[in-house]
Structure formats: C-alpha cells, structure tokens
C-alpha positions as CSV (number, residue, x, y, z in Angstrom):
1,M,101.5,87.0,102.4
2,A,101.8,83.6,105.0
3,P,98.0,83.0,106.3
4,T,97.7,83.6,109.9
5,A,97.0,81.0,112.6
6,E,93.4,81.7,113.2
7,A,93.0,81.9,109.6
8,A,95.2,78.0,108.8
9,A,92.5,76.6,111.8
10,A,89.3,78.0,110.9
11,F,90.1,76.5,107.1
12,I,90.9,73.0,108.4
13,E,87.7,73.3,110.7
14,Q,85.5,73.7,108.0
15,A,87.5,71.5,105.1
16,E,85.5,68.8,104.1
17,F,88.0,66.8,101.9
18,V,90.0,63.7,102.8
19,W,93.4,64.9,105.0
20,H,95.9,62.4,104.2
21,Q,98.9,64.3,105.5
22,R,100.2,66.0,108.5
23,Y,102.3,69.1,107.6
24,E,102.6,73.0,109.0
25,L,99.4,74.8,107.2
26,A,100.7,77.9,109.4
27,A,103.0,78.8,112.2
28,G,102.3,76.3,115.2
29,V,99.1,75.1,113.0
30,W,98.9,71.2,111.7
31,T,96.7,69.4,109.3
32,P,95.6,66.3,110.3
33,G,96.2,63.5,108.4
34,V,98.9,60.9,109.4
35,S,101.5,60.9,106.4
36,D,104.1,63.3,108.2
37,I,105.5,65.4,105.6
38,P,108.7,67.2,108.0
39,W,109.9,63.5,108.9
40,L,109.9,62.1,105.3
41,C,111.4,65.4,103.9
42,R,114.2,64.6,106.8
43,A,114.6,61.1,106.0
44,A,114.6,61.8,102.1
45,G,117.7,63.9,103.1
46,L,116.2,66.9,100.1
47,P,117.8,70.1,100.9
48,D,116.7,73.2,102.3
49,D,117.8,75.3,99.1
50,L,116.3,73.9,95.8
51,S,116.8,77.4,93.7
52,G,116.4,77.0,90.4
53,R,115.1,73.3,90.6
54,T,112.4,71.6,88.7
55,V,110.1,69.4,91.2
56,L,107.5,67.0,90.4
57,D,105.6,65.2,93.2
58,V,104.2,62.3,92.1
59,G,101.1,61.0,94.6
60,T,100.7,64.8,96.0
61,T,97.2,64.2,98.0
62,N,97.4,67.4,100.0
63,A,100.0,68.3,98.1
64,G,102.1,68.9,101.2
65,T,105.7,67.9,99.9
66,A,104.7,69.9,96.8
67,F,104.2,73.1,99.1
68,E,107.5,72.2,101.2
69,L,108.9,72.6,98.2
70,E,108.4,75.4,97.0
71,R,108.6,77.0,100.2
72,R,112.6,75.7,99.5
73,G,112.9,77.7,96.5
74,A,112.2,75.4,93.6
75,E,111.7,77.1,90.2
76,R,108.2,75.1,89.1
77,V,106.4,72.6,91.3
78,V,104.2,70.1,89.6
79,A,102.0,67.9,92.0
80,V,100.1,64.9,90.5
81,D,97.1,62.5,91.6
82,I,94.3,60.5,89.9
83,F,92.2,62.5,91.8
84,D,90.1,65.0,91.0
85,P,91.4,68.7,92.5
86,D,89.2,69.0,94.8
87,W,89.2,65.2,96.6
88,F,92.3,66.1,98.8
89,G,91.7,69.9,98.8
90,V,94.5,70.8,96.4
91,R,92.9,73.4,94.7
92,A,91.3,75.2,98.0
93,L,94.8,74.8,99.8
94,T,97.1,76.4,96.5
95,E,94.6,78.9,96.6
96,F,94.3,78.9,100.5
97,L,98.0,79.3,100.3
98,G,98.9,81.8,97.4
99,S,100.8,79.2,95.7
100,S,101.9,78.9,92.6
101,V,102.3,74.9,92.8
102,E,100.5,73.2,89.3
103,Y,98.6,70.2,89.8
104,V,97.9,67.6,86.9
105,Q,95.6,65.1,87.5
106,T,96.9,61.9,85.5
107,S,98.1,58.4,86.3
108,V,101.9,57.8,86.7
109,Y,101.8,55.5,84.2
110,E,101.5,58.5,81.5
111,L,103.9,60.5,83.1
112,A,106.3,59.7,80.1
113,D,104.0,60.9,77.5
114,R,102.1,64.1,79.5
115,F,105.4,65.6,80.1
116,A,108.1,66.4,77.9
117,E,110.9,67.7,80.1
118,P,112.3,65.6,82.3
119,F,112.7,67.4,86.3
120,D,115.4,68.0,88.2
121,L,113.5,66.3,91.4
122,V,110.7,63.7,91.6
123,I,109.0,62.6,94.9
124,F,107.5,58.9,94.7
125,W,106.2,58.4,98.2
126,G,103.4,56.0,99.4
127,V,102.6,55.1,96.1
128,L,104.4,52.2,94.5
129,Y,102.2,49.7,96.7
130,H,99.3,50.8,95.3
131,L,100.0,49.6,92.3
132,R,99.4,46.5,90.2
133,H,102.3,47.3,87.6
134,P,105.1,48.2,89.7
135,L,107.7,48.0,86.9
136,L,105.8,50.0,84.5
137,A,105.5,52.7,87.2
138,L,109.6,52.6,87.1
139,D,110.0,53.3,83.7
140,N,107.5,56.2,84.0
141,L,109.6,57.7,86.8
142,R,112.8,56.9,85.0
143,A,111.4,59.1,81.9
144,V,110.5,62.0,83.9
145,T,113.6,62.3,85.8
146,R,116.6,64.4,84.8
147,G,118.2,64.9,88.3
148,E,117.3,62.3,91.1
149,A,114.2,60.9,92.2
150,S,112.8,59.9,96.2
151,L,111.1,56.9,96.7
152,E,109.6,55.6,99.9
153,T,106.9,52.8,99.6
154,A,106.0,49.5,101.7
155,V,108.3,46.6,102.1
156,C,107.7,42.9,103.5
157,D,111.0,42.2,104.6
158,G,109.4,41.8,108.5
159,E,106.7,39.8,107.1
160,L,109.2,37.0,106.2
161,P,111.9,34.9,108.4
162,R,115.3,36.1,108.8
163,R,117.0,33.9,106.7
164,Q,114.4,35.2,103.5
165,R,115.1,38.8,104.2
166,D,117.9,39.7,102.5
167,R,116.3,37.7,99.3
168,S,114.8,39.4,95.9
169,L,111.6,38.4,96.9
170,S,107.8,40.2,96.9
171,R,104.5,39.4,98.5
172,F,101.4,40.0,96.2
173,Y,98.1,40.9,98.1
174,R,95.3,39.4,96.6
175,R,92.2,41.6,98.2
176,D,93.4,43.5,101.6
177,E,95.7,41.9,103.1
178,L,98.2,44.7,104.0
179,S,96.8,47.2,106.1
180,D,93.4,46.5,105.5
181,D,93.3,48.4,102.6
182,P,92.3,47.0,99.1
183,S,94.0,49.4,97.1
184,N,97.8,47.6,98.3
185,W,99.2,44.9,95.7
186,F,102.8,44.3,96.1
187,A,105.4,45.1,98.9
188,P,108.9,43.6,97.6
189,T,112.0,43.0,100.1
190,T,114.2,46.2,100.2
191,V,116.6,44.0,98.1
192,A,114.0,43.5,95.4
193,L,113.0,47.0,95.6
194,E,116.9,47.8,95.1
195,E,116.6,45.4,92.2
196,W,113.6,46.5,90.6
197,C,115.0,50.1,90.6
198,G,118.4,49.2,89.2
199,S,116.7,47.1,86.5
200,S,114.6,50.0,85.5
201,G,117.9,52.3,84.7
202,F,118.5,53.9,88.5
203,G,121.4,53.8,90.4
204,V,120.1,53.7,94.0
205,E,121.2,54.1,97.3
206,R,119.4,53.0,100.4
207,L,118.7,55.6,103.1
208,G,117.1,53.8,105.2
209,A,114.4,50.4,106.0
210,W,112.3,50.8,109.4
211,P,111.3,49.5,111.7
212,R,115.3,48.0,112.4
213,S,113.2,44.9,113.5
214,G,111.8,43.9,110.3
215,A,111.6,46.9,107.6
216,A,107.8,47.2,106.3
217,R,109.2,51.0,104.7
218,A,112.2,51.9,102.8
219,M,113.3,55.2,101.7
220,L,115.7,55.1,98.7
221,R,117.8,58.1,96.5
222,L,117.8,57.0,92.7
223,W,119.1,58.5,89.6
224,P,119.3,57.7,85.9
225,T,122.4,55.9,84.9
226,E,123.5,56.8,81.5
227,G,122.1,55.1,78.6
228,P,119.1,52.4,78.7
229,A,117.6,51.2,80.8
230,E,119.3,47.5,82.0
231,Y,116.4,45.9,81.4
232,E,116.4,46.9,77.7
233,Q,120.1,46.1,77.4
234,L,119.0,42.4,78.4
235,S,115.7,41.6,77.1
236,Y,113.1,41.8,73.9
237,E,110.8,44.3,75.7
238,R,110.6,48.0,75.2
239,P,109.5,51.0,77.2
240,L,106.0,50.7,77.0
241,R,104.0,54.2,76.5
242,C,100.4,55.7,77.2
243,T,98.4,57.4,74.8
244,V,96.9,60.5,76.6
245,A,94.1,61.9,75.0
C-alpha cells in the first residue's frame, strides 16, 4: 500500500540523512533534493513498462531512480553506492515505501566481481565525473550490462572555445574547480565521452547535451558491442578486476 501524503511529509520532516534527489515520495509530496529524477528519466527515454527486466542503479544516493524503476515493473532492482545505507537514507526509505529494492554498498570499480549476472538496464547518472579512473569505471559498467546502460555526466564543452568543442578533449580538476566540489575530477567534451564509451566496448547514442549554448551535461544511451571491447583489440592492456573480500 502506497504511503499517504501526510505520512510522506512527516517522513521528510523528520529525516536526518542527506537529500540529494528530488522525486515524488507520495502523491503531491516531493523530496527536497536537487537532482530531478522524473526529468532524468524523460531525458534518458526510459520505458514506462520494465516488466520482467533487471535493473542496476549505480550511484543511487536516495534510491529515487531505483524506486521509480521498481514502480515501472522491473523484476529486480539493485541499488549501489559507496556509502552506508543510512547516509542517504536508503534503509529507511526502502522500509517506508515497502520496497523490494536491494541495496549493495560497493564501488563502481568492483561491479564486475560483485555481480555474477549482467543486468538488462544499468543506470549510471551523475557519477563519472566524481571518479579518478573513469575508463576503469566504464570497463566495469560494460561487464554488468546485458541490454542497455544510461549514462549522464558532466562535460566540459561550455568551458572551451567553440573551435575546440568538437574535439576529443578532457578537463582535469585538481582541487575544487568544478562546481566548488573537490570530489569532481574529470569532465570530457561530449565527443570525448562518446569515444571513451566506444573504446570501452559500447555502442553509443547521444540523447542530449545541455545547455545548447555550451554543454555542461550530457546523456548517452549505451549497449555492449559484440566480442572484446575495442581497446582490447588494439592494446596490450586487459580488463582490470578488483578482488572483493
């Protein structure tokens, strides 16, 4: 049974954890985060009916996307983040909603070892620019993607002169130059992002990059290509796997 608006409002008022995402907790009651989950779902073109499909939500924070895709009928939804389940309130939210979303505390670099079976849909929103090893993350993402992956991240097109925006370039932020946040490390151009994904063994469709005046964010639809990843066919490097205790 869905929670009432009154119960949801009281839950939000009493919650002491960090709110990052904005989504409808109950009819007409929205969580106070800044990351707009309904907007991202539309931008990604996610289907309304996910019946029978398995979903992995990497970097779930308040698990808003995970709960939404569960509501759309996904057979199994696994939410992943590096934080304790109480930091973003996933444990309390799951209990409050009567949800079957599974929470796994792990790193994106450990996905290939953590999950034996790949997922039909993998969500990877707002994570890549927080990583010091973005290509390693994409390699792990491919290893757990059976059907499609949805990637949304920061890009640096708007920081560059127009003549450089169609080049495969990346910005490195040594301290807190990107959004005054020292956890932000890399932002590629949208072209470079597509090439990173292609090198890592994904087919790529650009769904959007915004704002039009000079993109700061981009959304891609990805799917694993046949055979070894492109970089494996060109380089002596092979997939790096982390051992999970």
